[in-house]
C-alpha positions as CSV (number, residue, x, y, z in Angstrom):
1,M,111.8,145.6,91.4
2,P,115.6,144.9,91.9
3,Y,117.9,145.7,89.1
4,L,118.8,142.1,87.3
5,Y,122.4,141.7,87.1
6,R,123.9,140.4,83.8
7,P,125.5,136.9,83.6
8,S,129.0,138.1,83.1
9,S,129.1,139.3,86.6
10,L,128.0,136.0,88.3
11,K,130.1,133.6,90.1
12,E,129.7,130.1,88.5
13,H,127.4,127.9,90.5
14,R,126.7,124.0,89.6
15,T,124.3,121.5,90.8
16,P,126.4,119.0,92.7
17,K,126.9,115.8,90.5
18,D,124.8,113.5,92.9
19,A,121.9,115.7,93.3
20,R,119.5,114.8,90.6
21,I,117.8,117.8,88.4
22,T,114.1,117.7,89.1
23,H,112.6,120.6,87.3
24,S,110.3,119.6,84.4
25,S,112.4,121.6,81.8
26,G,115.4,119.3,82.7
27,Q,117.3,122.5,83.2
28,S,119.5,122.9,86.2
29,F,119.2,125.8,88.8
30,E,122.0,127.6,87.1
31,Q,120.8,126.9,83.7
32,L,117.4,128.2,84.7
33,R,119.1,131.4,86.7
34,Q,121.2,132.3,83.4
35,E,118.3,132.1,81.3
36,S,116.1,134.4,83.3
37,L,119.1,137.1,83.6
38,K,119.7,136.9,79.8
39,K,115.7,137.5,79.2
40,G,115.7,140.2,81.6
41,I,113.0,138.6,83.5
42,L,112.3,137.2,87.1
43,F,111.9,133.3,87.1
44,E,108.5,132.0,87.5
45,D,108.3,128.4,88.6
46,V,105.5,126.6,86.1
47,D,106.0,123.4,88.2
48,F,104.6,125.3,91.5
49,P,102.8,128.0,90.4
50,A,101.8,131.0,92.4
51,N,98.1,130.0,92.9
52,N,95.7,128.2,95.3
53,S,96.8,124.5,93.6
54,S,100.2,124.9,95.5
55,L,98.6,126.0,98.8
56,F,95.8,123.4,99.3
57,Y,94.1,120.4,97.8
58,S,91.1,119.7,100.0
59,E,90.0,123.2,101.1
60,R,89.7,126.9,100.0
61,P,91.8,129.7,101.7
62,Q,90.1,131.2,104.3
63,I,91.8,134.5,103.7
64,P,92.8,136.2,100.3
65,F,96.4,135.1,99.9
66,V,98.7,137.5,97.8
67,W,101.7,135.9,96.4
68,K,104.6,138.6,96.7
69,R,108.3,138.3,96.3
70,P,110.7,139.3,99.4
71,W,111.6,142.8,97.7
72,E,107.7,143.4,97.3
73,I,107.4,142.7,101.2
74,V,110.3,144.6,102.6
75,K,113.0,147.0,101.2
76,N,116.0,145.1,101.8
77,P,115.5,141.2,101.9
78,E,118.2,139.1,102.8
79,F,118.7,135.7,102.2
80,I,120.8,134.9,105.4
81,L,121.3,137.5,108.1
82,G,124.2,136.9,110.5
83,G,124.2,132.9,109.6
84,A,121.2,130.6,109.6
85,T,120.1,129.8,113.2
86,R,117.4,128.1,115.1
87,T,115.6,131.6,116.0
88,D,115.1,132.0,112.3
89,I,112.4,129.4,112.5
90,C,108.8,130.6,113.7
91,Q,105.9,128.8,112.8
92,G,103.1,130.2,110.9
93,E,99.6,129.0,110.1
94,L,100.4,125.8,108.8
95,G,100.3,122.8,111.1
96,D,104.0,121.7,110.2
97,C,105.7,122.1,113.5
98,W,107.3,118.7,113.0
99,L,109.3,120.4,109.7
100,L,110.0,123.2,111.8
101,A,111.5,121.3,114.6
102,A,113.8,119.5,112.3
103,I,114.8,122.7,110.4
104,A,115.9,124.2,113.7
105,S,118.0,121.1,114.4
106,L,119.3,121.5,111.1
107,T,120.8,124.7,111.9
108,L,122.7,123.0,114.4
109,N,124.9,121.1,111.8
110,E,127.0,123.6,109.6
111,K,127.9,120.8,107.2
112,A,124.4,119.1,106.9
113,L,122.7,122.9,106.4
114,A,125.0,123.9,103.7
115,R,124.0,120.8,101.8
116,V,120.3,121.5,102.1
117,V,120.7,125.3,102.1
118,P,123.2,126.2,99.1
119,Q,125.1,129.2,100.5
120,D,125.9,131.4,97.5
121,Q,122.4,132.4,97.0
122,S,121.0,136.1,97.6
123,F,119.3,139.2,96.5
124,G,122.4,140.5,95.4
125,P,124.4,139.9,92.4
126,G,123.0,137.3,90.2
127,Y,119.5,137.7,91.5
128,A,116.7,136.3,89.2
129,G,113.8,135.4,91.5
130,I,115.0,131.7,91.6
131,F,116.4,129.8,94.5
132,H,117.2,126.0,95.3
133,F,117.6,123.6,98.0
134,Q,118.4,119.9,98.1
135,F,116.3,117.0,99.9
136,W,117.5,113.5,100.5
137,Q,114.5,111.4,99.1
138,Y,114.7,107.4,98.9
139,N,118.5,106.8,98.6
140,E,119.2,109.8,96.1
141,W,119.5,113.7,96.5
142,L,117.2,115.9,94.7
143,D,118.0,119.7,93.3
144,V,114.5,121.4,93.9
145,V,114.1,124.6,92.3
146,I,111.6,127.1,93.3
147,D,110.6,130.9,92.6
148,D,110.7,133.3,95.5
149,R,107.0,134.3,95.5
150,L,105.6,133.6,98.6
151,P,101.8,133.6,99.9
152,T,101.2,136.7,102.2
153,F,98.2,138.4,103.9
154,R,98.5,142.3,104.7
155,D,102.3,142.2,103.6
156,R,103.2,139.4,105.9
157,L,104.2,135.8,105.4
158,I,101.4,133.3,106.2
159,F,103.8,130.6,107.0
160,L,107.4,130.0,108.2
161,H,109.1,132.8,108.6
162,S,112.2,134.3,110.5
163,A,112.3,136.4,113.5
164,D,113.9,139.3,111.5
165,Q,111.5,140.0,108.8
166,N,114.3,140.9,106.4
167,E,115.5,137.4,106.3
168,F,113.8,134.7,104.0
169,W,116.0,131.6,103.7
170,S,113.7,129.5,105.8
171,A,110.5,130.9,104.4
172,L,112.1,129.7,100.9
173,L,113.1,126.2,102.5
174,E,109.6,125.6,103.5
175,K,108.2,126.2,100.1
176,A,110.8,124.1,98.3
177,Y,109.8,121.1,100.6
178,A,106.2,122.0,100.1
179,K,106.8,121.8,96.4
180,L,108.8,118.4,96.9
181,N,105.3,117.1,98.5
182,G,103.0,118.4,96.3
183,S,101.5,121.5,98.1
184,Y,101.7,123.3,101.5
185,E,98.6,121.6,102.9
186,A,100.7,118.1,102.4
187,L,102.9,119.5,105.2
188,K,99.9,119.5,107.8
189,W,101.1,117.0,110.6
190,G,103.9,114.5,110.7
191,S,106.9,113.5,112.5
192,A,110.1,115.6,112.8
193,I,112.0,112.1,111.8
194,E,110.7,112.3,108.3
195,A,112.3,115.8,107.3
196,M,115.2,114.9,109.6
197,E,116.0,112.1,107.1
198,D,115.4,114.1,104.1
199,F,117.7,116.8,105.3
200,T,120.6,114.4,105.8
201,G,119.9,110.8,104.3
202,G,120.7,109.7,108.0
203,V,119.1,106.9,110.1
204,A,116.3,107.6,112.3
205,E,115.6,106.0,115.8
206,T,112.9,106.8,118.5
207,F,113.2,106.3,122.0
208,T,110.4,106.6,124.3
209,T,111.4,108.5,128.0
210,K,109.6,105.5,129.6
211,E,112.3,103.0,128.3
212,I,115.3,105.0,127.7
213,P,118.6,103.5,129.2
214,D,120.3,105.1,132.5
215,N,123.1,106.4,130.1
216,F,120.4,108.0,128.2
217,Y,122.2,111.8,128.9
218,K,125.4,110.2,127.8
219,I,123.5,109.2,124.5
220,L,122.0,112.8,124.1
221,D,125.4,114.2,124.5
222,K,127.1,112.0,121.7
223,A,124.0,112.3,119.4
224,L,124.6,116.4,119.3
225,K,128.2,116.2,119.2
226,R,128.0,114.0,116.0
227,G,125.7,116.6,114.5
228,S,122.8,114.3,114.8
229,L,119.2,116.0,114.5
230,V,117.3,115.5,117.7
231,S,113.3,116.4,118.3
232,C,111.0,115.5,121.4
233,S,107.5,115.5,121.8
234,I,104.2,114.9,124.1
235,D,101.7,111.9,123.2
236,I,98.1,112.8,122.5
237,N,95.2,110.3,123.3
238,S,92.8,112.2,121.2
239,A,92.4,114.5,118.4
240,A,90.9,116.8,121.4
241,D,94.4,116.8,122.9
242,S,96.2,118.1,119.8
243,E,98.2,121.2,120.8
244,A,96.6,121.6,124.0
245,R,98.6,123.3,126.7
246,T,99.6,121.4,130.0
247,P,99.5,123.6,133.3
248,L,103.6,123.9,132.8
249,G,103.4,125.6,129.6
250,L,104.2,122.8,127.1
251,I,102.1,121.8,124.2
252,K,100.6,118.3,123.5
253,G,101.2,116.7,120.3
254,H,103.8,119.2,119.1
255,A,107.3,118.7,117.7
256,Y,110.1,120.4,119.8
257,T,113.8,120.6,118.8
258,V,116.6,119.5,121.2
259,T,119.0,122.5,120.7
260,G,121.6,121.5,123.6
261,I,122.7,120.0,126.7
262,D,124.5,121.0,129.7
263,Q,125.5,120.7,133.3
264,V,125.4,123.4,136.0
265,S,126.2,123.8,139.8
266,F,123.2,124.0,141.9
267,Q,123.0,123.4,145.7
268,D,126.5,121.8,145.5
269,Q,125.6,119.4,142.9
270,R,125.8,119.0,138.9
271,T,122.2,119.3,137.7
272,K,121.8,117.7,134.2
273,L,119.9,120.3,131.8
274,I,118.6,120.0,128.5
275,R,117.8,123.0,126.2
276,I,114.4,123.1,124.2
277,R,113.0,125.1,121.5
278,N,109.3,125.7,120.5
279,P,109.0,126.1,116.6
280,W,106.2,128.8,117.4
281,G,109.1,131.0,118.6
282,Q,107.1,131.7,121.6
283,V,105.1,129.7,124.3
284,E,107.6,128.1,126.8
285,W,108.1,125.7,129.7
286,N,107.5,127.7,132.9
287,G,108.6,124.9,135.6
288,S,111.8,124.3,137.3
289,W,114.7,125.9,135.1
290,S,112.4,127.8,132.9
291,D,113.6,131.3,132.0
292,S,112.2,133.4,134.9
293,S,112.5,130.4,137.4
294,C,114.2,130.9,141.0
295,E,116.9,128.1,140.2
296,W,118.8,130.5,138.0
297,H,119.3,132.9,141.1
298,S,121.7,130.5,142.7
299,V,123.7,130.1,139.4
300,D,126.7,132.2,139.0
301,P,126.2,135.0,136.2
302,V,129.3,133.5,134.3
303,E,127.7,130.2,134.1
304,Q,124.6,131.7,133.0
305,K,126.3,133.6,130.2
306,R,127.9,130.4,129.3
307,L,124.7,128.7,129.1
308,C,123.0,132.0,127.1
309,H,120.5,132.0,129.8
310,A,118.1,135.1,129.1
311,A,114.4,135.7,130.2
312,L,113.1,136.3,127.1
313,D,109.9,134.5,125.3
314,D,111.6,133.0,122.4
315,G,110.3,129.9,122.4
316,E,113.7,128.2,123.6
317,F,114.1,127.3,127.5
318,W,116.1,125.1,129.5
319,M,114.5,122.1,131.8
320,A,116.2,119.5,134.1
321,L,116.7,116.1,132.8
322,K,114.1,114.4,135.4
323,D,111.6,117.0,134.2
324,F,112.3,116.4,130.8
325,K,111.5,112.3,131.4
326,N,108.5,113.3,133.3
327,H,107.0,115.6,130.6
328,F,108.1,114.3,127.5
329,D,107.3,110.9,125.9
330,K,109.3,110.5,122.9
331,I,112.7,111.6,121.3
332,D,113.5,111.1,117.9
333,I,117.2,111.0,117.1
334,C,118.6,111.3,113.1
335,T,122.0,110.0,113.2
336,L,124.2,110.6,110.1
337,T,125.6,107.1,110.4
338,P,124.1,104.1,112.1
339,D,126.8,104.2,114.9
340,A,125.2,102.9,118.2
341,L,125.0,106.2,120.5
342,E,126.3,104.0,123.3
343,E,129.6,103.7,122.1
344,D,132.5,105.9,121.8
345,A,134.1,104.3,118.5
346,L,132.7,105.5,115.1
347,H,132.7,102.9,112.3
348,K,132.5,102.8,108.5
349,W,129.3,101.1,107.8
350,E,128.3,99.2,104.7
351,V,125.1,99.9,103.3
352,T,122.7,98.0,100.8
353,V,119.5,99.6,99.4
354,H,116.4,97.7,98.1
355,Q,113.7,99.4,96.1
356,G,110.5,97.6,96.1
357,S,106.6,97.5,95.9
358,W,103.7,96.0,97.6
359,V,101.3,95.5,94.9
360,R,97.5,94.2,95.6
361,G,97.1,90.6,94.6
362,S,100.7,90.0,94.2
363,T,103.2,91.2,96.7
364,A,101.0,92.8,99.1
365,G,100.7,89.9,101.6
366,G,100.5,91.7,105.0
367,C,101.9,90.5,108.0
368,R,102.3,87.2,109.8
369,N,98.7,87.1,110.9
370,F,97.5,86.5,107.5
371,L,99.5,83.2,106.6
372,D,97.5,82.7,103.2
373,T,99.5,85.9,101.9
374,F,102.0,86.6,104.1
375,W,104.4,84.4,102.0
376,T,104.2,86.4,99.0
377,N,105.6,89.6,100.3
378,P,109.0,90.5,98.9
379,Q,111.8,88.4,100.3
380,I,115.4,89.7,100.5
381,K,118.0,87.0,101.4
382,L,120.6,88.4,103.8
383,S,124.0,86.8,104.3
384,L,126.1,88.0,107.2
385,T,129.6,86.5,106.6
386,E,132.0,88.6,109.0
387,K,131.5,89.0,112.8
388,D,131.9,92.5,114.1
389,E,135.7,93.2,115.6
390,G,136.1,91.3,118.9
391,H,132.5,89.9,118.9
392,E,130.8,86.6,118.0
393,E,128.0,88.0,116.2
394,C,127.2,90.7,113.4
395,S,125.6,94.1,114.0
396,Y,123.2,95.5,111.5
397,L,120.5,97.9,111.4
398,I,117.0,97.5,109.3
399,A,115.3,100.7,108.2
400,L,112.0,100.3,106.1
401,M,110.7,103.5,104.5
402,Q,107.3,103.7,102.4
403,K,107.9,106.0,99.8
404,D,105.7,109.4,98.5
405,R,102.8,108.9,100.9
406,R,102.5,112.7,102.0
407,K,102.9,113.7,98.1
408,L,99.8,111.4,97.6
409,K,97.7,112.5,100.5
410,R,95.7,114.5,97.9
411,F,94.8,111.4,96.4
412,G,93.5,110.1,99.7
413,A,96.7,108.0,100.7
414,N,97.7,108.0,104.5
415,M,100.7,106.3,106.1
416,L,100.7,102.6,106.0
417,T,101.3,100.5,109.1
418,I,104.3,98.9,108.2
419,G,107.0,96.6,109.6
420,Y,109.3,93.8,108.9
421,A,110.4,90.1,110.3
422,I,113.6,87.9,110.2
423,Y,113.8,84.4,109.5
424,K,116.8,82.0,109.4
425,C,117.2,80.8,105.8
426,P,116.5,77.1,105.2
427,G,119.2,76.6,102.6
428,E,117.0,77.2,99.4
429,N,117.8,80.0,97.1
430,E,114.2,80.4,96.2
431,H,110.9,82.4,97.1
432,L,109.9,80.5,100.6
433,N,106.4,79.0,100.3
434,K,103.3,79.2,103.0
435,D,104.5,76.1,104.7
436,F,107.6,77.4,105.7
437,F,106.0,80.2,107.5
438,R,103.5,77.8,109.0
439,Y,106.0,76.2,110.7
440,H,109.0,78.4,111.4
441,A,109.0,81.3,113.8
442,S,111.0,84.6,113.0
443,L,114.3,85.0,114.9
444,A,113.8,88.9,114.9
445,R,111.5,91.7,113.7
446,S,110.8,95.3,114.0
447,K,110.0,96.5,117.5
448,T,106.2,97.0,116.1
449,F,104.3,97.8,113.2
450,I,103.5,101.7,113.1
451,N,102.1,104.1,110.6
452,L,105.2,106.0,110.4
453,R,107.2,106.7,107.1
454,E,109.9,104.5,108.5
455,V,110.4,101.9,110.9
456,S,114.1,100.8,111.9
457,G,115.7,98.6,114.5
458,R,119.4,97.3,115.5
459,F,120.0,93.7,115.5
460,K,122.9,91.3,116.3
461,L,122.7,87.9,114.7
462,P,125.5,85.0,114.3
463,P,127.1,84.8,110.8
464,G,124.7,83.0,108.4
465,E,121.9,83.3,106.2
466,Y,118.7,85.2,106.7
467,I,115.4,86.1,104.8
468,L,114.2,89.7,105.7
469,I,110.4,90.3,104.7
470,P,109.2,93.7,104.9
471,S,105.3,94.3,104.8
472,T,102.4,96.2,105.8
473,F,100.2,95.2,108.7
474,E,97.2,94.2,106.7
475,P,97.2,92.5,103.2
476,H,96.2,94.4,99.8
477,L,97.4,97.6,100.6
478,E,99.6,99.1,97.9
479,A,103.1,101.1,98.2
480,D,106.5,101.5,97.1
481,F,109.1,101.1,99.9
482,C,112.7,101.7,100.1
483,L,114.7,99.2,102.4
484,R,117.9,99.9,103.7
485,I,120.4,97.5,105.5
486,F,123.3,98.8,107.4
487,S,125.9,96.6,108.5
488,E,129.4,97.2,110.1
489,K,130.8,94.6,108.0
490,K,129.9,93.7,104.5
491,A,126.7,91.9,104.1
492,I,125.6,90.4,101.0
493,T,121.9,90.6,99.8
494,Q,119.7,89.0,97.1
495,D,116.3,89.8,96.1
496,L,114.8,86.4,95.8
497,D,111.8,87.7,93.6
498,E,114.1,88.7,90.8
499,N,115.0,85.2,89.6
500,V,113.0,83.6,86.6
501,D,113.5,79.9,86.0
502,I,111.5,77.8,83.3
503,Y,111.2,74.0,83.5
504,L,109.4,72.8,80.4
505,T,109.0,69.3,80.0
506,E,109.6,67.6,76.5
507,P,106.3,66.7,74.7
508,Q,105.3,63.4,74.4
509,K,105.4,61.4,71.2
510,P,102.1,61.0,69.7
511,T,100.7,57.4,70.3
512,A,100.2,55.2,67.1
513,P,96.7,54.8,65.8
514,G,96.5,51.1,66.6
515,Q,97.5,51.8,70.2
516,E,95.1,54.7,71.2
517,T,93.2,54.5,74.1
518,E,89.2,54.6,74.1
519,E,89.5,58.5,75.2
520,E,91.9,59.2,72.2
521,Q,89.7,57.3,69.8
522,Q,86.7,59.4,70.8
523,F,88.9,62.4,70.0
524,R,90.1,61.2,66.8
525,A,86.5,60.6,65.9
526,L,85.1,64.2,67.1
527,F,88.3,66.0,65.6
528,K,87.2,63.8,62.4
529,Q,83.8,65.0,62.5
530,T,84.9,68.6,63.0
531,A,87.9,68.9,60.9
532,G,87.0,66.4,57.9
533,E,89.3,64.1,56.3
534,D,92.5,66.3,56.4
535,L,92.5,66.1,60.2
536,E,93.2,69.9,60.8
537,V,91.4,72.6,62.5
538,T,91.2,76.3,62.4
539,A,90.9,78.2,65.9
540,E,87.2,78.5,65.3
541,E,86.8,74.6,65.0
542,L,89.3,74.1,67.6
543,Q,87.3,76.3,69.9
544,S,84.2,73.8,69.1
545,V,86.0,70.7,69.9
546,L,87.6,71.9,73.0
547,N,84.2,73.1,74.5
548,A,82.5,70.1,73.4
549,M,85.1,68.0,75.4
550,L,85.5,70.1,78.4
551,Q,81.7,70.5,79.2
552,K,81.9,66.8,79.6
553,R,83.7,67.1,82.6
554,K,81.8,67.5,85.9
555,D,84.9,68.5,88.1
556,I,85.2,71.8,86.4
557,Q,83.6,75.0,86.2
558,F,84.2,77.5,83.3
559,K,82.8,79.6,80.7
560,K,83.2,78.6,77.2
561,L,86.8,78.9,75.8
562,S,87.5,82.2,73.9
563,L,88.5,82.4,70.1
564,I,91.7,84.2,71.5
565,S,92.6,81.4,73.5
566,C,92.4,78.8,70.7
567,K,94.5,81.3,68.6
568,N,97.0,81.2,71.1
569,I,97.1,77.2,71.4
570,I,97.5,77.2,67.8
571,S,100.4,79.2,67.8
572,L,101.9,77.2,70.4
573,M,101.5,73.9,69.0
574,D,101.6,74.5,65.4
575,T,105.0,73.1,64.3
576,S,104.0,73.4,60.2
577,G,103.3,76.9,60.6
578,N,99.9,76.6,58.3
579,G,97.9,78.1,61.3
580,K,96.0,75.1,61.9
581,L,96.5,72.1,64.3
582,E,97.0,68.6,63.1
583,F,95.3,65.5,65.0
584,D,98.7,64.6,66.5
585,E,99.3,68.3,67.6
586,F,96.3,68.3,69.3
587,K,96.9,65.0,71.1
588,V,100.2,66.4,72.4
589,F,98.2,69.6,73.6
590,W,95.4,67.6,75.2
591,D,97.7,65.9,77.6
592,K,99.3,69.2,78.4
593,L,95.8,70.5,78.9
594,K,95.0,67.7,81.4
595,K,97.9,68.5,83.4
596,W,96.8,72.1,83.2
597,I,93.3,71.3,84.2
598,N,94.7,69.3,87.3
599,L,96.7,72.0,88.5
600,F,93.7,74.5,88.4
601,L,91.6,72.0,90.5
602,Q,94.6,71.5,92.7
603,F,94.9,75.2,93.5
604,D,91.4,76.3,93.3
605,T,91.5,75.3,97.2
606,D,88.0,76.9,97.9
607,K,86.5,74.7,94.9
608,S,85.0,78.1,93.8
609,G,85.7,77.5,90.2
610,T,88.4,80.2,90.0
611,M,91.6,80.6,91.4
612,S,93.0,83.5,93.6
613,S,95.9,85.6,92.5
614,Y,97.8,84.2,95.6
615,E,97.2,80.5,94.6
616,L,98.0,81.5,91.0
617,R,101.8,82.2,92.1
618,I,101.9,78.5,93.5
619,A,100.2,77.1,90.5
620,L,102.5,78.6,88.0
621,N,105.4,77.2,90.1
622,A,104.0,73.7,89.7
623,A,103.8,74.2,86.1
624,G,107.5,74.9,85.8
625,F,107.3,78.8,85.7
626,Q,109.3,80.5,88.8
627,L,108.7,84.3,87.6
628,S,109.8,87.7,89.0
629,S,107.6,89.5,91.0
630,H,107.7,92.2,88.1
631,L,106.2,89.3,85.7
632,L,103.8,88.2,88.2
633,Q,102.3,91.6,88.6
634,M,102.0,92.1,84.9
635,I,100.0,88.6,84.6
636,I,98.2,89.6,87.7
637,L,97.0,93.0,85.9
638,R,96.3,91.2,82.6
639,Y,94.3,88.2,83.5
640,V,92.9,88.8,87.4
641,D,89.8,90.4,88.1
642,Q,88.9,93.2,90.6
643,E,88.2,90.5,93.4
644,L,91.8,89.0,92.6
645,Q,90.1,85.9,91.0
646,M,91.2,84.3,87.7
647,G,88.8,82.0,85.8
648,F,89.9,78.8,84.1
649,D,89.8,80.4,80.5
650,D,92.2,83.1,81.6
651,F,94.5,80.4,83.5
652,L,94.8,78.4,80.3
653,N,95.6,81.6,78.0
654,C,98.3,82.7,80.8
655,L,100.1,79.1,80.5
656,V,99.9,79.1,76.7
657,R,101.4,82.5,76.2
658,L,103.9,81.8,78.9
659,E,104.9,78.4,77.4
660,S,105.0,79.6,73.8
661,A,107.1,82.3,74.8
662,S,109.6,80.3,76.7
663,R,109.7,77.9,73.8
664,V,110.3,80.5,71.6
665,F,113.2,82.1,73.8
666,Q,114.8,78.3,74.3
667,S,115.0,77.8,70.6
668,L,116.6,81.3,70.0
669,S,119.4,81.2,72.8
670,T,121.5,78.6,71.3
671,H,124.6,80.3,72.3
672,N,123.8,81.9,75.5
673,K,120.9,80.8,77.6
674,E,120.1,84.1,79.5
675,F,120.1,86.4,76.2
676,I,118.6,86.2,72.6
677,H,119.8,88.8,70.2
678,L,116.9,89.9,67.5
679,N,116.6,92.2,64.6
680,I,113.5,94.4,64.2
681,N,111.7,92.1,61.7
682,E,112.4,88.9,64.2
683,F,111.3,91.1,67.2
684,I,107.7,92.0,65.6
685,N,107.3,88.4,64.1
686,L,108.1,87.2,67.7
687,T,105.7,89.6,69.4
688,M,102.8,89.0,67.0
689,N,102.9,85.0,67.4
690,I,102.8,85.0,71.2
């Protein structure tokens, strides 16, 4: 075991202010390191322990893993040897080539690499068995701390490792990323774009070789010069194709890194070449311009040296652009800013971020194919006010990302199929209803709905107001999402689902006894029969009266009203505060009840006797309650059953509580219509009476 240096010999290191501490102790990397040094022990991470739970969640290891620290594997471990380079990334026994392709690409951007892999870490002075790495997650940077115990078999690393067995930064980075996502197994299969964004906070775009523009070589050149991360892959048609080798040595369904481009003189012409790396650290292209191909015999040795050409089975190779287009299907580019790669100019981009959720029964409406529910999706108003310099339109990029799906894989979650649509805003500053989408087509939308973590696209539209709707393809699927809107000029956004507006009508004055209708006279007789001469009823008596009267109606199906509903009614209508309902109070409530019954019948569109959670949203609006998505979700969780249906008793109880809370708020907000101030006694009194 190496000697533990005392804290006095340490160079101070701080977690960058904009990286959030994630360790369960609430302590930063430096605090944890100092604590270990003071105690004279090596750090052990309780959040990601050295056992099978950190390895797999759906299978048992096929070989006996032994967790070892680097100095238990080799005599002189180094964090980084001779700089972090793409040759330090060699794939192990885990199907995470997508991650390794992204790491290899990261090594080509020195500034981005230094952010992800803080450089002042080592096995020398200050070593305490603890390391940290930083990753971007949904618009914030996280500082992920790990111990340096790594899974081995026969003293060799099982997963990602460096070509130099004494170098460990890449293996530790993979472990930190596994911790971020819950386990090593969670890293199986994915898209390099995902890790590229987590390493940079950049914007990812996918090109298909069938559709790439004529100036693609220039686009690629700009991307690499701007520090963009670039990977490529070959599509598969079935699971059997996965990692199948083509006759020319390429691997299907496998993520490669694009590490450079150049041109070489060949047969009196300039030939465009692309340099690619296989994260396996071996198995290369064997066609034209491969390491040992005859084309190199015609290239000047000086030119070969400049291109670092060597016949080594190290996983890296050159190929001609035309062969690249013919053999690869997809290119992923993660740019650090959304600048269009077709342009020479760099722009300052404005960015707006919305964090939201698709919740079953409330905001998980699915795509436009599902008209009955599509309108319930989150809606974001986008105001484009300024044209691009020298143009008549506004440029912007929209990137929609579903959150934490990889971390939730152990619970059966998969990537959902997501996308978005953009509509011209009709002028109202409120959530658009179903009829709007019945008669209006979208102006623009994502290229496709796809089961990737993020879908993005560039658009140009005239200045104006638009509605952006992110959604899953099918309704009722739940996930959190992060929506980023980049624009060259400032764009103003507003979440239309955060508005709360209450419209309560003043209750009608009671009818004088001599002017009562026949129905009201029947009420009085029934009321008097139940309440006695004082014409006041308790909750139990009110329950009897209402059930008797509602059962006479043939147009509504309902179970008997519950006692809690009747107690809530009394709480709403009891103006004297005696816990009972007088006849005049009951008559006012009966008028209100008839209105609510009509609403229930109106929005129970299939006449099933129940109302769906989507119909509930419209019914509440008609009753005067425009609620935020969060409030709607709370109501749905409380009152709607597993089939997303609500009976009349729950509908009534919901409306009574909403009106009661709204009237109390209105009575207390005399000076400011948006806020009330309560002491603890008033707050408890308020909550107990709603």
